[in-house]
Structures are given as C-alpha cells and as structure tokens.
C-alpha positions as CSV (number, residue, x, y, z in Angstrom):
1,M,-24.6,-0.7,-1.8
2,T,-25.3,-4.0,-0.1
3,Q,-24.9,-4.7,3.6
4,R,-22.5,-7.5,2.6
5,D,-20.2,-5.0,0.9
6,E,-20.4,-2.6,3.8
7,R,-19.5,-5.4,6.3
8,E,-16.7,-6.7,4.1
9,L,-15.1,-3.2,3.7
10,T,-15.4,-2.4,7.4
11,Q,-13.8,-5.8,8.2
12,L,-11.0,-5.0,5.6
13,I,-10.2,-1.8,7.5
14,K,-9.9,-3.8,10.7
15,D,-7.8,-6.4,8.9
16,L,-5.5,-3.6,7.7
17,C,-5.1,-2.1,11.1
18,E,-4.2,-5.6,12.5
19,A,-1.7,-6.2,9.7
20,V,0.0,-2.9,10.3
21,T,0.2,-3.5,14.0
22,K,1.7,-7.0,13.5
23,A,3.8,-5.9,10.5
24,D,2.2,-8.7,8.5
25,A,3.6,-8.1,5.0
26,A,1.8,-11.1,3.6
27,V,-1.6,-9.6,4.5
28,L,-0.5,-6.1,3.3
29,E,0.6,-7.5,0.0
30,R,-2.7,-9.3,-0.5
31,I,-5.0,-6.3,0.4
32,L,-3.0,-3.4,-1.2
33,H,-3.4,-3.0,-4.9
34,E,-0.2,-2.8,-7.0
35,D,-0.9,0.9,-7.6
36,Y,-1.4,1.7,-3.9
37,V,-0.3,5.1,-2.8
38,H,-0.2,6.2,0.9
39,H,-0.3,9.9,1.8
40,G,0.5,9.9,5.5
41,P,-0.7,12.5,8.0
42,R,2.8,13.9,8.3
43,G,3.1,14.6,4.6
44,T,5.0,11.5,3.5
45,V,4.1,9.7,0.3
46,E,4.8,5.9,-0.1
47,N,4.1,3.6,-3.0
48,R,3.0,0.0,-2.2
49,A,6.6,-1.4,-2.0
50,Q,7.8,1.4,0.2
51,Y,4.7,1.1,2.5
52,V,5.1,-2.7,2.9
53,E,8.8,-2.5,3.5
54,N,8.5,0.3,6.1
55,R,5.9,-1.7,8.0
56,K,8.0,-4.9,7.8
57,A,11.1,-2.9,9.1
58,R,8.9,-1.3,11.8
59,R,10.1,2.1,11.0
60,L,6.8,3.1,12.6
61,D,6.3,0.4,15.3
62,Y,2.6,0.4,16.0
63,K,1.5,-1.0,19.4
64,S,-2.1,-0.3,18.6
65,L,-4.1,1.1,15.6
66,V,-7.8,1.4,16.1
67,A,-10.3,2.7,13.5
68,D,-13.7,4.0,14.2
69,E,-16.4,6.2,12.8
70,I,-16.1,4.2,9.6
71,K,-18.4,5.3,6.8
72,V,-18.6,3.4,3.5
73,R,-19.8,4.6,0.1
74,I,-19.8,2.4,-3.0
75,Y,-19.8,3.5,-6.6
76,G,-19.8,0.4,-8.8
77,D,-16.5,-1.3,-8.3
78,T,-15.0,1.6,-6.3
79,A,-15.5,2.3,-2.6
80,L,-14.7,5.4,-0.6
81,V,-14.3,4.7,3.1
82,T,-13.7,7.4,5.6
83,G,-13.0,7.2,9.3
84,R,-10.9,8.1,12.3
85,S,-8.0,6.3,13.9
86,N,-6.0,6.4,17.0
87,A,-2.4,5.1,16.8
88,K,0.1,4.4,19.5
89,G,3.7,3.2,19.1
90,R,7.2,4.4,18.4
91,D,8.8,6.2,15.5
92,Q,12.1,7.8,14.8
93,D,11.3,10.6,17.4
94,G,10.3,8.2,20.2
95,T,6.8,7.6,21.6
96,M,4.0,8.3,19.1
97,V,0.4,9.0,19.8
98,E,-1.6,10.1,16.8
99,H,-5.2,10.8,16.1
100,R,-6.3,11.2,12.5
101,R,-9.1,11.4,10.0
102,W,-8.6,9.5,6.8
103,T,-10.0,8.6,3.5
104,R,-9.3,5.3,1.8
105,V,-10.2,4.3,-1.8
106,L,-10.7,0.7,-2.7
107,V,-11.4,-1.1,-6.0
108,R,-13.0,-4.4,-6.6
109,Q,-11.3,-6.7,-9.0
110,D,-12.1,-10.4,-9.6
111,G,-14.6,-10.1,-6.7
112,H,-12.0,-8.9,-4.1
113,W,-11.6,-5.4,-2.6
114,Q,-8.1,-3.9,-2.5
115,F,-6.8,-0.6,-1.2
116,V,-5.5,1.8,-3.8
117,H,-5.2,5.1,-2.0
118,Y,-4.9,6.5,1.6
119,Q,-5.0,10.2,2.7
120,G,-4.5,10.9,6.4
121,T,-5.0,14.2,8.2
122,P,-3.9,14.7,11.8
123,I,-6.5,15.7,14.4
124,P,-4.8,18.4,16.5
125,R,-4.9,17.9,20.3
126,P,-6.9,20.4,22.2
C-alpha cells in the first residue's frame, strides 16, 4: 500500500460524507460503482440507484456526517476501509443521532477508486 493510496481513500471517505450531507447526486454517481450495495445500520439494503435517489430526496436528511478512526487496507485493486461515523439529521421518525462502525469495500478501475459495498453497524449508546 502506498501513502498516496491511503490519502486518496481517506479523502474519498470524506468526499462521500460531504456528498451525502449535501445530497450531491453527481458526486455520488461518480464515486459509487454501478454494482454498489449499501447495507445500512438499521438493516436496510439499497442498490446504487436506490441509494442515490434516497439521498437526493433527503429521505434521510443529514445535517452532519463525520467519519473518523479510518483504517485502510489495500489488496491489489481492492481496498477495505473501516471506520466510525457520527450522523445527525432527520429521518421518518424525526431527529436522528447515530453512531456506527462501518466497513467499505472499494475497487480501482481505470486508475480511479469507487465504492462497491457498505456495511454499517450501530454503536449502542451507553
């Protein structure tokens, strides 16, 4: 793994968080692979089209989404990135404050990294 790859993947996580917060479908469509699958911390499963549409429609309206504790591992043209995030916003039930651990899988194609899988697990409040 090169430091350049690690910096690029860490920045891509931050770009994703910003795109989700801003409901920026153009960025999401660029960084999510056509085979993207999102396994949310509440048990939902969305494909790429559903994920992008739900963010555009702000069905989950994120006011902030911050990732930290990011760890990157690269295996050829596949990357496994783990971390923690804190999300605040509104959903169908009202105010949302969630803390989660997650795993993201990315692939490098034509020199660019794209997300192909997300699995989130809620961190219970004490």
